[in-house]
N, C-alpha and C positions, 0 to 999 in steps of 0.2 A: 573475115575470119569468123563461119555462119552455119549452122546446119542448115539446108536447106529445106522451107515451107515445104514439100512434098516428101521429104525424111522427117520431117519432126514426129511425124504419127507413128512409125513405125521403131522408135524407141519408146519403149516400156520396161518400167520396173521390171515383170515380173519376166520378162524377155533381156534381160540386159545385167552384165555385170560391172562394176567397178571394180577397176584393177589395180592397186597401186606398187607398184616398183621399185624397190631397191631404195626405199625412204628410211637408210640404216643412220649411222652414225658416224660413219666413216665417209659420207657426204655431205650431210647436213650437220652435225654436232663440230661446228667449231673449236669446243672445250679439248675433244680427245679423234676426230677425224682428221685423216690425212689428204684423200681422193676431194675434196671437197669443195663444193659450189661455194662462188662468193658468201658471206652472210648476210650478205645485205640481201642476195639471191633467193637463197633459203630463207629468210624470215619473209620472203615474198612466196614462197612456193606452201610454206607448211597452211599457215595463215587461212587459203583459200582449201587447202585440200582435207584439212581440216572440217572444214562446210560441208563438202561435197560427200565425205566420210560419212558425216552425223544425218543428211539429210539421206541416205542413201541408207541406213540403217533406220531412220524412223520412216521409211519406206517400204521397209524387209525386205530390200533388192539384194542380191546375193552380191558379196566381196570378197574376193581371192586375193590375197596378195602372196608376191614373188619377192622375195629376198636373193641375196647370193652369198653365201661363201662356202670355202672350201674345208674337206674334212681335217680333221687334226693330223700332225705327220705321221706316219707309220713307220717301224723298221726300216723300210725301206725310201720315206722320202712322199711328196704329196702326191696321194692318187691319183686325184684331179688339177694337179696343176702343173698341165702341164704342154701348153701351149706356147709353141714357137713364138710368136711375136711378142706374148708377154713375157716371156723370158728376155728375149731382146730391146723391150722396152724398159726391163725392171733396171733403175739407177738412171735411166736418161729424161730428162725433163720432159712432161707431158705436154702437149701443144694447146695453149694459152690458160695454162694453171700456172707455169714457172717453178715445180717443184719435181722431183723426181718422180718416178712409177716405184712406189713399195711393192714387195710381194711377201707371203707367207704371215699377214697379219690379222687377216679378215677368215679366221678359220671358225668355225664350231665354238660359241659359247665363249668366243670375247665381247667384251665392249664393240667392237667396232662392228658389230655384227646383228647386232640390237637394232630394231626399229625404234624410230623418235616415238618419243612418248605422244607427243600429238595425234600419231594418225597409226599406233599400234593394234595390233588384229587382237579381238577378242577370243577369248575358248571355243567359241563356234563356229571362229570364220577360218575357210582352210588356209593353209600356208605351204606355198611351193616352192620349193627352192633350187633352186639351176645353179648352174657351174660354168654359161657361157653366157652370151649378151642374152639372145632371147630365150622366154621362160616359157618358148615349147620348148625346145630344143631338150631331148633325154628327160624330159618332165611328164608329170603327167598331168599339166594344165587343161590340154583338151578333154581329157576323160572327164576331168572334173567340170570345166564349163558344159560339158554336151550333156553331163546326168543332170545338169541345174537346169537346164534345157535353153541356154542363152542362146544368142543370135546377135548381139550387140555388146560390143568391146568398150569398156570406158578407160581409157588411160591414162593413167599420169604416173610423176617420178621422176628419177633420174637416172643415167646422165639421155636426155632425148637424142642425143645422133648417135647410141650407144645400145643402149637397153629397150630405151621405149621405140626404139625406131626399128631395133630387128626384133622385137616381138612382134611389130605393126607388119611390119612385113609380114612376118610365120600367120600371123592370124587373119592377113590378107588372103594368105595360101591355104587357110584352112575355110574360108569364104564366111568367115565372121566380118558385119557389119564393125567399122573402126570408127571412134570419134577421143581424140589425142586432147588432152586440156590442157590447154596453152599455159597457163594462168597455175598451175597444177606441175609444171616441167621445171627442170633445169638443168646446165650443164658444168660440169667441171673445170668444161674446155672454155668456155664462157659465153656470152649470149650471140656472137654470131653462130657459133654451131648450134646452138642452139634455136636459133631463127630459121638457118638452114634446113634441118633437121624436122620442123614444123613446113617446111614448103615442100618438102618431099612426102609428103605424109597427105598432102592438101594434091600434091600433081598425081600421086600414081596409088594411093591407099586407102583413102579414107579422108573424114571431114577433121578441123582445127577447131574448136571451139573455146569459149570460157568456160569457170563453172558456173557464172552464173545462171545464163545459158542454157547449159546442162541441168540445173537444178532446179531451172523452170521448165522445160520438156518434160521430165522425169515428172514433177507434181502436174501437172496439168494432163495428162496421161494417166495417173492415179487417179483427178477428179473424174475425168471421164468414164474408166470403167474402175472403181474402187474394188467389183468382183477378183480383179485382176491380181489385188494384193495377195503375196504369198502371207501364209498362216505363218505366225511367231512371233518371234518377242518386236517389242514397240522401239 
């Protein structure tokens, strides 16, 4: 799991974006969450994710957060929660988790929808709200990335085999270069599903790397071309 030498030079802070996906309390906070990554897995994800986020901010690299939640129920029900498979799964045990799928809790403004404090968006970082697995489906994520001149997307978050993988597929179809940060991802379905998703990325979509390597590549690129850094906050 490494970025090939011939690719490393193409990954530059001014042409890349860090995209944390669904790093919300419902998945990562054992005190309040319900579709949870295991506590050990969650802690192992959040520490390197925070370091990568701080490094990206230090390099003035774009950070675009992607989150999932539904609108509050209208008089006619939940307008954006009609997926038939999710309806079928509700109340049934989630593979690898051993707990039932719950619906109708992760709504706008709820504690479950909150991003974990360690990786929470700053006020000037774009936040894209999705309603399905992919960060691109029915959102303005592509518009944001094109507007920022992004060529490489650095993906991290949960679940590796659902939202991270679906976003990677759609990024591939839009001709972005893809790097998935394996130690900053996890799955409520367990480590086997996480690892299988990473294998799929490597086989068909892009590169799988560690947070340490990604920071090294970005910092090396910034040192080689300091004029390429974006103006803005430190």
